[in-house]
MIMI-532810 format. One record per residue (C-alpha): residue number from 1; residue in one letter; x, y, z. Coordinates in steps of 0.5 Angstrom, whole numbers, padded with zeros to 4 digits, always signed. Layout:
% residues N
+-----+---------+-------+-------+-------+
! num ! residuo !    xx !    yy !    zz !
+-----+---------+-------+-------+-------+
! NUM !       A !     X !     Y !     Z !
...
+-----+---------+-------+-------+-------+
% end
This chain:
% residues 292
+-----+---------+-------+-------+-------+
! num ! residuo !    xx !    yy !    zz !
+-----+---------+-------+-------+-------+
!   1 !       X ! -0019 ! +0020 ! -0021 !
!   2 !       X ! -0018 ! +0021 ! -0029 !
!   3 !       X ! -0017 ! +0027 ! -0028 !
!   4 !       X ! -0011 ! +0027 ! -0022 !
!   5 !       X ! -0008 ! +0022 ! -0027 !
!   6 !       X ! -0008 ! +0027 ! -0033 !
!   7 !       X ! -0005 ! +0033 ! -0029 !
!   8 !       X ! +0000 ! +0028 ! -0026 !
!   9 !       X ! +0001 ! +0025 ! -0033 !
!  10 !       X ! +0001 ! +0033 ! -0036 !
!  11 !       X ! +0006 ! +0035 ! -0031 !
!  12 !       X ! +0011 ! +0029 ! -0032 !
!  13 !       X ! +0011 ! +0030 ! -0040 !
!  14 !       X ! +0013 ! +0037 ! -0039 !
!  15 !       X ! +0018 ! +0037 ! -0032 !
!  16 !       X ! +0026 ! +0037 ! -0034 !
!  17 !       X ! +0030 ! +0031 ! -0035 !
!  18 !       X ! +0032 ! +0031 ! -0028 !
!  19 !       X ! +0025 ! +0031 ! -0025 !
!  20 !       X ! +0023 ! +0026 ! -0030 !
!  21 !       X ! +0028 ! +0020 ! -0028 !
!  22 !       X ! +0025 ! +0020 ! -0021 !
!  23 !       X ! +0018 ! +0020 ! -0022 !
!  24 !       X ! +0014 ! +0015 ! -0025 !
!  25 !       X ! +0006 ! +0016 ! -0025 !
!  26 !       X ! +0000 ! +0011 ! -0027 !
!  27 !       X ! +0000 ! +0013 ! -0034 !
!  28 !       X ! +0001 ! +0009 ! -0040 !
!  29 !       X ! +0009 ! +0009 ! -0043 !
!  30 !       X ! +0014 ! +0014 ! -0040 !
!  31 !       X ! +0019 ! +0019 ! -0042 !
!  32 !       X ! +0025 ! +0016 ! -0039 !
!  33 !       X ! +0024 ! +0009 ! -0037 !
!  34 !       X ! +0022 ! +0003 ! -0042 !
!  35 !       X ! +0022 ! -0002 ! -0035 !
!  36 !       X ! +0017 ! +0003 ! -0032 !
!  37 !       X ! +0012 ! -0003 ! -0030 !
!  38 !       X ! +0017 ! -0005 ! -0027 !
!  39 !       X ! +0020 ! +0000 ! -0023 !
!  40 !       X ! +0012 ! +0001 ! -0020 !
!  41 !       X ! +0011 ! -0007 ! -0019 !
!  42 !       X ! +0017 ! -0006 ! -0015 !
!  43 !       X ! +0016 ! +0000 ! -0011 !
!  44 !       X ! +0009 ! -0003 ! -0009 !
!  45 !       X ! +0012 ! -0010 ! -0007 !
!  46 !       X ! +0017 ! -0007 ! -0002 !
!  47 !       X ! +0015 ! -0001 ! +0000 !
!  48 !       X ! +0007 ! -0002 ! +0000 !
!  49 !       X ! +0006 ! -0009 ! +0001 !
!  50 !       X ! +0010 ! -0009 ! +0008 !
!  51 !       X ! +0006 ! -0004 ! +0011 !
!  52 !       X ! -0001 ! -0007 ! +0009 !
!  53 !       X ! -0005 ! -0004 ! +0003 !
!  54 !       X ! -0012 ! -0001 ! +0005 !
!  55 !       X ! -0018 ! -0003 ! +0002 !
!  56 !       X ! -0019 ! +0001 ! -0004 !
!  57 !       X ! -0012 ! +0003 ! -0005 !
!  58 !       X ! -0008 ! +0004 ! -0011 !
!  59 !       X ! -0002 ! +0007 ! -0014 !
!  60 !       X ! -0001 ! +0015 ! -0017 !
!  61 !       X ! +0006 ! +0016 ! -0017 !
!  62 !       X ! +0013 ! +0013 ! -0015 !
!  63 !       X ! +0018 ! +0019 ! -0013 !
!  64 !       X ! +0025 ! +0016 ! -0013 !
!  65 !       X ! +0030 ! +0011 ! -0014 !
!  66 !       X ! +0034 ! +0004 ! -0013 !
!  67 !       X ! +0040 ! +0003 ! -0010 !
!  68 !       X ! +0043 ! -0004 ! -0012 !
!  69 !       X ! +0046 ! -0009 ! -0007 !
!  70 !       X ! +0048 ! -0015 ! -0010 !
!  71 !       X ! +0045 ! -0015 ! -0016 !
!  72 !       X ! +0038 ! -0013 ! -0012 !
!  73 !       X ! +0034 ! -0006 ! -0014 !
!  74 !       X ! +0032 ! -0004 ! -0007 !
!  75 !       X ! +0026 ! +0002 ! -0008 !
!  76 !       X ! +0027 ! +0008 ! -0004 !
!  77 !       X ! +0023 ! +0014 ! -0004 !
!  78 !       X ! +0016 ! +0016 ! -0003 !
!  79 !       X ! +0010 ! +0011 ! -0006 !
!  80 !       X ! +0004 ! +0017 ! -0007 !
!  81 !       X ! -0003 ! +0013 ! -0007 !
!  82 !       X ! -0010 ! +0016 ! -0007 !
!  83 !       X ! -0010 ! +0015 ! +0001 !
!  84 !       X ! -0003 ! +0018 ! +0004 !
!  85 !       X ! +0005 ! +0018 ! +0002 !
!  86 !       X ! +0009 ! +0012 ! +0004 !
!  87 !       X ! +0016 ! +0014 ! +0006 !
!  88 !       X ! +0022 ! +0009 ! +0005 !
!  89 !       X ! +0028 ! +0011 ! +0007 !
!  90 !       X ! +0033 ! +0005 ! +0007 !
!  91 !       X ! +0034 ! -0002 ! +0006 !
!  92 !       X ! +0038 ! -0007 ! +0010 !
!  93 !       X ! +0044 ! -0010 ! +0008 !
!  94 !       X ! +0042 ! -0016 ! +0012 !
!  95 !       X ! +0036 ! -0018 ! +0016 !
!  96 !       X ! +0029 ! -0014 ! +0014 !
!  97 !       X ! +0029 ! -0007 ! +0011 !
!  98 !       X ! +0025 ! -0003 ! +0016 !
!  99 !       X ! +0018 ! -0002 ! +0014 !
! 100 !       X ! +0015 ! +0005 ! +0010 !
! 101 !       X ! +0013 ! +0011 ! +0014 !
! 102 !       X ! +0006 ! +0013 ! +0013 !
! 103 !       X ! +0003 ! +0019 ! +0012 !
! 104 !       X ! -0005 ! +0019 ! +0012 !
! 105 !       X ! -0009 ! +0025 ! +0007 !
! 106 !       X ! -0014 ! +0029 ! +0011 !
! 107 !       X ! -0020 ! +0034 ! +0008 !
! 108 !       X ! -0016 ! +0039 ! +0014 !
! 109 !       X ! -0008 ! +0038 ! +0010 !
! 110 !       X ! -0005 ! +0043 ! +0006 !
! 111 !       X ! +0000 ! +0040 ! +0001 !
! 112 !       X ! +0006 ! +0044 ! +0004 !
! 113 !       X ! +0004 ! +0041 ! +0010 !
! 114 !       X ! +0004 ! +0034 ! +0008 !
! 115 !       X ! +0010 ! +0034 ! +0003 !
! 116 !       X ! +0013 ! +0037 ! +0008 !
! 117 !       X ! +0012 ! +0032 ! +0013 !
! 118 !       X ! +0015 ! +0026 ! +0009 !
! 119 !       X ! +0021 ! +0030 ! +0006 !
! 120 !       X ! +0023 ! +0031 ! +0013 !
! 121 !       X ! +0023 ! +0024 ! +0015 !
! 122 !       X ! +0026 ! +0023 ! +0008 !
! 123 !       X ! +0032 ! +0028 ! +0009 !
! 124 !       X ! +0033 ! +0026 ! +0016 !
! 125 !       X ! +0034 ! +0019 ! +0015 !
! 126 !       X ! +0036 ! +0017 ! +0008 !
! 127 !       X ! +0042 ! +0015 ! +0007 !
! 128 !       X ! +0042 ! +0011 ! +0000 !
! 129 !       X ! +0041 ! +0017 ! -0004 !
! 130 !       X ! +0047 ! +0022 ! -0003 !
! 131 !       X ! +0047 ! +0026 ! -0010 !
! 132 !       X ! +0044 ! +0034 ! -0010 !
! 133 !       X ! +0042 ! +0034 ! -0016 !
! 134 !       X ! +0037 ! +0027 ! -0015 !
! 135 !       X ! +0035 ! +0030 ! -0008 !
! 136 !       X ! +0033 ! +0036 ! -0011 !
! 137 !       X ! +0029 ! +0033 ! -0015 !
! 138 !       X ! +0026 ! +0028 ! -0011 !
! 139 !       X ! +0023 ! +0034 ! -0007 !
! 140 !       X ! +0021 ! +0038 ! -0012 !
! 141 !       X ! +0018 ! +0032 ! -0015 !
! 142 !       X ! +0014 ! +0031 ! -0008 !
! 143 !       X ! +0012 ! +0038 ! -0008 !
! 144 !       X ! +0009 ! +0038 ! -0014 !
! 145 !       X ! +0005 ! +0031 ! -0015 !
! 146 !       X ! +0002 ! +0031 ! -0008 !
! 147 !       X ! +0000 ! +0039 ! -0010 !
! 148 !       X ! -0004 ! +0036 ! -0016 !
! 149 !       X ! -0007 ! +0030 ! -0012 !
! 150 !       X ! -0008 ! +0032 ! -0005 !
! 151 !       X ! -0013 ! +0038 ! -0007 !
! 152 !       X ! -0017 ! +0034 ! -0012 !
! 153 !       X ! -0017 ! +0028 ! -0007 !
! 154 !       X ! -0020 ! +0034 ! -0002 !
! 155 !       X ! -0025 ! +0036 ! -0006 !
! 156 !       X ! -0027 ! +0028 ! -0008 !
! 157 !       X ! -0030 ! +0028 ! +0000 !
! 158 !       X ! -0027 ! +0021 ! +0001 !
! 159 !       X ! -0021 ! +0023 ! +0006 !
! 160 !       X ! -0023 ! +0024 ! +0013 !
! 161 !       X ! -0024 ! +0030 ! +0016 !
! 162 !       X ! -0018 ! +0028 ! +0021 !
! 163 !       X ! -0014 ! +0022 ! +0023 !
! 164 !       X ! -0016 ! +0020 ! +0030 !
! 165 !       X ! -0010 ! +0017 ! +0034 !
! 166 !       X ! -0011 ! +0010 ! +0036 !
! 167 !       X ! -0012 ! +0008 ! +0044 !
! 168 !       X ! -0011 ! +0002 ! +0043 !
! 169 !       X ! -0003 ! +0000 ! +0045 !
! 170 !       X ! -0002 ! -0004 ! +0039 !
! 171 !       X ! -0005 ! +0000 ! +0034 !
! 172 !       X ! -0002 ! +0006 ! +0037 !
! 173 !       X ! +0005 ! +0003 ! +0036 !
! 174 !       X ! +0004 ! +0002 ! +0029 !
! 175 !       X ! +0001 ! +0009 ! +0028 !
! 176 !       X ! +0008 ! +0012 ! +0030 !
! 177 !       X ! +0012 ! +0007 ! +0027 !
! 178 !       X ! +0014 ! +0002 ! +0032 !
! 179 !       X ! +0012 ! -0004 ! +0030 !
! 180 !       X ! +0019 ! -0007 ! +0027 !
! 181 !       X ! +0022 ! -0004 ! +0035 !
! 182 !       X ! +0017 ! -0005 ! +0040 !
! 183 !       X ! +0015 ! -0012 ! +0039 !
! 184 !       X ! +0010 ! -0016 ! +0043 !
! 185 !       X ! +0012 ! -0022 ! +0047 !
! 186 !       X ! +0010 ! -0026 ! +0042 !
! 187 !       X ! +0014 ! -0024 ! +0037 !
! 188 !       X ! +0020 ! -0024 ! +0040 !
! 189 !       X ! +0019 ! -0029 ! +0045 !
! 190 !       X ! +0026 ! -0031 ! +0046 !
! 191 !       X ! +0029 ! -0025 ! +0047 !
! 192 !       X ! +0023 ! -0022 ! +0052 !
! 193 !       X ! +0023 ! -0029 ! +0056 !
! 194 !       X ! +0030 ! -0028 ! +0058 !
! 195 !       X ! +0030 ! -0021 ! +0060 !
! 196 !       X ! +0024 ! -0022 ! +0064 !
! 197 !       X ! +0027 ! -0028 ! +0068 !
! 198 !       X ! +0034 ! -0024 ! +0068 !
! 199 !       X ! +0032 ! -0019 ! +0071 !
! 200 !       X ! +0025 ! -0021 ! +0074 !
! 201 !       X ! +0020 ! -0017 ! +0070 !
! 202 !       X ! +0014 ! -0021 ! +0070 !
! 203 !       X ! +0009 ! -0019 ! +0065 !
! 204 !       X ! +0012 ! -0016 ! +0059 !
! 205 !       X ! +0007 ! -0014 ! +0054 !
! 206 !       X ! +0012 ! -0010 ! +0049 !
! 207 !       X ! +0020 ! -0009 ! +0049 !
! 208 !       X ! +0026 ! -0007 ! +0044 !
! 209 !       X ! +0030 ! -0012 ! +0047 !
! 210 !       X ! +0037 ! -0015 ! +0045 !
! 211 !       X ! +0042 ! -0020 ! +0046 !
! 212 !       X ! +0049 ! -0018 ! +0045 !
! 213 !       X ! +0055 ! -0023 ! +0044 !
! 214 !       X ! +0057 ! -0022 ! +0051 !
! 215 !       X ! +0053 ! -0019 ! +0056 !
! 216 !       X ! +0046 ! -0021 ! +0058 !
! 217 !       X ! +0039 ! -0018 ! +0055 !
! 218 !       X ! +0039 ! -0010 ! +0054 !
! 219 !       X ! +0033 ! -0005 ! +0052 !
! 220 !       X ! +0027 ! -0003 ! +0054 !
! 221 !       X ! +0020 ! -0007 ! +0057 !
! 222 !       X ! +0013 ! -0005 ! +0057 !
! 223 !       X ! +0009 ! -0008 ! +0063 !
! 224 !       X ! +0002 ! -0006 ! +0065 !
! 225 !       X ! +0005 ! -0003 ! +0071 !
! 226 !       X ! +0011 ! +0001 ! +0068 !
! 227 !       X ! +0018 ! +0001 ! +0064 !
! 228 !       X ! +0023 ! -0003 ! +0065 !
! 229 !       X ! +0031 ! -0002 ! +0062 !
! 230 !       X ! +0038 ! -0003 ! +0061 !
! 231 !       X ! +0044 ! -0002 ! +0059 !
! 232 !       X ! +0049 ! -0007 ! +0058 !
! 233 !       X ! +0054 ! -0008 ! +0063 !
! 234 !       X ! +0049 ! -0004 ! +0068 !
! 235 !       X ! +0044 ! -0006 ! +0073 !
! 236 !       X ! +0036 ! -0005 ! +0070 !
! 237 !       X ! +0031 ! +0000 ! +0072 !
! 238 !       X ! +0024 ! +0001 ! +0073 !
! 239 !       X ! +0019 ! +0007 ! +0073 !
! 240 !       X ! +0012 ! +0006 ! +0074 !
! 241 !       X ! +0006 ! +0009 ! +0070 !
! 242 !       X ! +0005 ! +0014 ! +0076 !
! 243 !       X ! +0012 ! +0015 ! +0076 !
! 244 !       X ! +0011 ! +0018 ! +0069 !
! 245 !       X ! +0005 ! +0022 ! +0069 !
! 246 !       X ! +0009 ! +0026 ! +0075 !
! 247 !       X ! +0016 ! +0026 ! +0071 !
! 248 !       X ! +0013 ! +0025 ! +0064 !
! 249 !       X ! +0018 ! +0022 ! +0059 !
! 250 !       X ! +0023 ! +0027 ! +0056 !
! 251 !       X ! +0029 ! +0025 ! +0051 !
! 252 !       X ! +0035 ! +0025 ! +0055 !
! 253 !       X ! +0043 ! +0027 ! +0053 !
! 254 !       X ! +0045 ! +0021 ! +0049 !
! 255 !       X ! +0041 ! +0020 ! +0043 !
! 256 !       X ! +0039 ! +0013 ! +0046 !
! 257 !       X ! +0037 ! +0016 ! +0053 !
! 258 !       X ! +0030 ! +0017 ! +0056 !
! 259 !       X ! +0028 ! +0021 ! +0061 !
! 260 !       X ! +0022 ! +0018 ! +0065 !
! 261 !       X ! +0020 ! +0018 ! +0071 !
! 262 !       X ! +0025 ! +0021 ! +0074 !
! 263 !       X ! +0030 ! +0016 ! +0071 !
! 264 !       X ! +0034 ! +0015 ! +0066 !
! 265 !       X ! +0033 ! +0009 ! +0061 !
! 266 !       X ! +0036 ! +0007 ! +0055 !
! 267 !       X ! +0033 ! +0004 ! +0048 !
! 268 !       X ! +0038 ! -0001 ! +0044 !
! 269 !       X ! +0043 ! +0003 ! +0040 !
! 270 !       X ! +0041 ! +0001 ! +0034 !
! 271 !       X ! +0034 ! +0003 ! +0034 !
! 272 !       X ! +0036 ! +0011 ! +0037 !
! 273 !       X ! +0032 ! +0014 ! +0031 !
! 274 !       X ! +0025 ! +0012 ! +0035 !
! 275 !       X ! +0027 ! +0015 ! +0042 !
! 276 !       X ! +0023 ! +0021 ! +0040 !
! 277 !       X ! +0017 ! +0017 ! +0038 !
! 278 !       X ! +0017 ! +0012 ! +0044 !
! 279 !       X ! +0017 ! +0017 ! +0049 !
! 280 !       X ! +0010 ! +0020 ! +0046 !
! 281 !       X ! +0008 ! +0012 ! +0046 !
! 282 !       X ! +0010 ! +0012 ! +0054 !
! 283 !       X ! +0007 ! +0019 ! +0056 !
! 284 !       X ! +0000 ! +0017 ! +0052 !
! 285 !       X ! +0001 ! +0011 ! +0057 !
! 286 !       X ! +0002 ! +0014 ! +0063 !
! 287 !       X ! -0004 ! +0019 ! +0062 !
! 288 !       X ! -0009 ! +0014 ! +0059 !
! 289 !       X ! -0009 ! +0016 ! +0053 !
! 290 !       X ! -0007 ! +0010 ! +0050 !
! 291 !       X ! -0008 ! +0004 ! +0054 !
! 292 !       X ! -0004 ! -0004 ! +0054 !
+-----+---------+-------+-------+-------+
% end
């Protein structure tokens, strides 16, 4: 592992200033930032800890920037460890910041493949970093760091051959980055109970539901027999798993719409970016690949 750290140090020391401004490695000292240890500690606390740190996981590099809100520094970018890349695309002005998306390393990946996925996620969802020079530096540093780290980790033979998809719904929701979107009944009983009582939907297991100031609870819920959704000021709609097997879920014309079982369902508008992942989960539940 020291070889990886030394190669990262060499890359940082010889990089241009734009790269040096967005990259911090595990080396002692930094060519630009005297408070680099504080930056790393903050990134670890804000990006890695909310997701959950894996056994024997440790920091290799942070490629990112800080956005400031009311004097608070918020870490945005990529945290690279000996097991994965964690991508943080935003921070919350109010409430809880969404957890980072994770990209585990495997022995079969190429550096271009995994860094490309992480970058596309960041570039699509990021709204905090907009300066082109910074974006270019972030992308270049990410590609270089993963190009150094991944082949060395693969040669050490401690990475899995591939990441196997979970068959348990709760675990699969986490893999898809939906843990803050599709909440269990126990996590969001207040909203899900109101939805169940109002629209006669017994046995809700997971749901993406909101309650506006005016009008009843709306969104999408998952039960052992299928899904039910309701848009604001509309009637509820239900599709069974058998109907979804016959007519698989797809994204609809609207960004918050899902076509499933021959019917149109919706998710809350503020969670529309997760629609493709919800579609994937619904089809896996319908076919039995994933079970509740």
